[in-house]
C-alpha positions in Angstrom: 0.2 0.0 0.3 1.2 3.7 -1.1 0.2 6.6 0.7 -1.8 9.4 -0.6 -0.8 13.2 -1.3 -3.7 15.3 -0.5 -3.5 18.9 -1.7 -5.3 20.9 0.5 -6.7 24.4 -0.1 -6.6 26.1 3.5 -8.2 29.3 2.5 -7.1 33.0 2.4 -6.0 33.3 5.7 -8.6 32.9 8.8 -8.3 29.5 10.3 -12.2 29.3 10.2 -12.2 28.9 6.6 -10.8 25.8 5.9 -13.1 23.1 4.6 -14.3 20.2 6.7 -12.7 17.8 4.3 -9.7 19.5 4.3 -9.9 19.6 8.1 -10.2 16.1 8.5 -7.4 15.0 6.0 -5.1 17.5 8.0 -5.8 15.9 11.4 -5.4 12.5 10.0 -2.1 12.6 7.8 1.1 11.6 9.7 3.3 14.0 7.5 2.3 17.9 6.7 4.1 19.7 3.9 3.6 23.4 3.2 5.8 26.3 1.3 7.8 28.5 3.5 10.1 31.4 2.6 14.0 30.9 2.6 13.8 32.4 6.4 11.0 32.9 8.8 7.9 31.4 9.2 5.2 29.8 6.8 1.9 31.8 6.2 0.4 28.4 5.4 1.3 26.6 8.5 0.3 29.6 10.6 -3.3 29.3 9.1 -3.7 25.7 10.2 -1.7 25.9 13.3 -5.1 26.0 15.6 -6.0 22.9 14.0 -2.4 20.8 14.1 -3.2 17.7 16.7 0.9 17.5 17.1 3.0 14.6 16.7 3.2 14.9 12.7 6.1 14.9 10.5 6.8 18.3 9.3 8.2 19.3 5.8 9.1 23.0 5.4 9.3 23.8 1.5 11.6 26.6 1.6 12.1 28.7 -1.4 12.8 32.2 -2.5 9.9 34.4 -2.4 10.7 36.6 -5.4 8.8 36.7 -8.8 12.0 36.4 -10.7 13.1 33.1 -9.2 9.6 31.3 -8.8 8.7 28.7 -9.4 12.1 27.3 -7.9 12.2 24.1 -9.7 15.4 22.6 -7.8 13.2 23.1 -4.9 10.1 21.5 -5.9 12.1 18.5 -7.5 13.9 17.9 -3.9 10.3 18.4 -2.3 8.6 16.0 -4.3 11.5 13.5 -3.8 11.0 13.8 0.1 7.4 13.5 -0.1 7.4 10.5 -2.6 9.8 8.9 0.0 7.0 8.9 2.7 4.2 7.9 -0.1 6.3 5.1 -1.0 6.3 4.0 2.8 2.4 3.8 3.0 2.3 7.3 4.7 -0.4 9.9 3.6 1.0 13.5 3.0 -0.9 16.8 3.5 0.4 19.7 1.3 -1.0 22.9 2.5 -1.8 25.6 0.1 -3.2 29.0 0.6 -6.5 29.5 -1.0 -7.4 26.8 -3.6 -4.5 24.5 -4.8 -5.5 25.0 -8.7 -6.1 28.8 -8.4 -2.8 30.1 -8.9 -1.6 27.7 -6.2 1.8 26.8 -5.5 0.6 23.1 -5.1 0.6 22.7 -8.9 4.2 22.3 -8.9 4.2 19.4 -6.6 0.9 18.2 -8.4 3.1 18.0 -11.8 5.8 15.8 -10.2 3.9 13.5 -8.1 0.6 12.8 -10.0 2.4 10.4 -12.3 3.6 8.0 -9.9 1.3 8.3 -6.7 -2.1 8.8 -5.8 -3.0 12.4 -5.7 -6.2 14.1 -4.2 -7.0 17.8 -4.6 -9.2 19.4 -1.9 -10.4 23.0 -3.2 -10.3 25.7 -0.7 -11.9 29.4 -0.4 -10.0 31.4 -2.8 -8.6 34.8 -2.4 -10.9 35.9 -5.2 -14.2 35.1 -3.3 -12.7 36.0 -0.1 -11.9 39.5 -1.3 -15.4 40.0 -2.9 -16.9 38.7 0.7 -15.2 41.1 2.8 -15.5 44.2 0.3 -19.3 43.2 0.2 -18.5 43.6 -3.6 -20.4 40.5 -5.7 -17.8 39.9 -8.4 -20.4 39.6 -11.4 -23.9 39.1 -12.5 -26.1 37.8 -15.2 -24.1 37.6 -18.4 -21.1 39.6 -17.0 -17.7 38.4 -18.1 -15.4 38.3 -15.2 -11.6 38.5 -16.0 -8.8 37.6 -13.6 -6.0 39.6 -14.5 -2.3 39.5 -13.1 -0.8 43.2 -12.2 2.5 42.4 -13.7 1.2 42.4 -17.2 2.7 45.5 -19.1 0.2 48.3 -18.9 -0.6 48.1 -22.7 -1.9 44.6 -22.1 -3.7 45.5 -18.8 -5.3 48.4 -20.5 -6.4 45.9 -23.5 -8.0 43.5 -21.2 -9.6 45.9 -18.7 -11.4 47.8 -21.6 -13.2 44.8 -22.6 -14.3 43.2 -19.7 -17.4 43.9 -17.5 -15.6 43.1 -14.2 -12.1 42.1 -13.0 -10.0 40.9 -10.3 -6.6 42.3 -10.6 -4.1 39.9 -8.5 -0.7 39.8 -7.6 -0.5 43.8 -7.2 2.5 44.2 -5.2 4.9 46.7 -6.5 2.7 47.2 -9.5 0.2 49.4 -7.6 1.0 52.7 -9.6 1.0 51.3 -12.7 -2.5 49.5 -12.3 -4.0 52.7 -10.7 -2.8 54.8 -13.6 -4.3 52.5 -16.3 -7.8 52.2 -14.5 -7.7 56.1 -14.2 -7.0 56.3 -18.0 -10.0 54.2 -18.7 -12.2 55.9 -16.4 -12.5 52.9 -13.8 -10.7 54.4 -10.8 -13.8 55.3 -9.0 -15.1 51.7 -9.5 -12.3 50.2 -8.1 -11.4 48.9 -4.8 -8.5 47.4 -2.9 -8.2 45.2 -0.3 -5.1 43.3 1.0 -4.5 40.4 3.3 -8.2 39.7 3.3 -9.6 37.8 6.4 -6.4 38.0 8.6 -6.2 40.3 11.4 -4.0 43.0 9.2 -6.9 43.3 6.7 -7.5 46.6 5.1 -9.9 47.9 2.7 -10.0 51.2 0.5 -11.3 52.8 -2.7 -8.1 52.5 -4.7 -8.0 56.2 -5.3 -7.5 56.6 -1.6 -4.5 54.2 -1.3 -1.6 56.2 -1.0 1.2 53.8 -1.0 3.4 53.1 -4.5 3.6 49.7 -3.5 1.2 46.9 -2.0 1.8 43.6 -0.3 1.9 40.7 -2.4 -1.6 39.2 -0.9 -3.5 42.4 -2.2 -6.1 42.4 -4.9 -8.2 45.1 -6.7 -11.8 44.2 -7.6 -13.5 46.6 -10.4 -16.7 46.5 -12.0 -17.6 48.6 -15.2 -21.0 49.4 -13.3 -19.9 50.1 -10.1 -21.8 47.2 -8.6 -22.6 44.1 -10.1 -26.5 44.5 -9.4 -26.7 47.9 -11.0 -28.5 47.7 -14.2 
């Protein structure tokens, strides 16, 4: 008998937003793996810390949290080999992923390395997209609206082309691209319809109209939601 790798979506940050299925598998697994920065604590582990029963083997997958070096292929190669050893020995492994594993989730890089040789089950989680909409009190889209997920690192001309032709957008990975995104939205006449949230559902959560965000940069865990009508329910 070989073990199963469970890719657990653990939600955007609030420990209470983990699903019942993910909680059950997390507490039953003898091995828990999670992403972590080169130095310091893991956000993924911090999210589930209140739920850990203790006594589990832990694998911290330490990697550079820098876009230019992500994904760190050699890091995932080593992590997949270590996890594979546990699976081959019959031990299940719960791999944690903030948000949802397959919505820009880092778990996909483990999945691609492990799934051909071992059983893998993905447990969806509350994504940052739906969490930000909830804390903002801003429905994402309605009726026949086209909702577009837009990575902020795209060039300004690409952002402008995409945002000009969609009804609603979730702009993710804002970080140091805040000023660029704000300028594009201002030119398109959408700035007053854009709302900004950082660290949704965490104690440090912050919500502002985008026009009132003074900083030239934002944390990685930030998002801008914009709807062409202002509100999705508006006719």
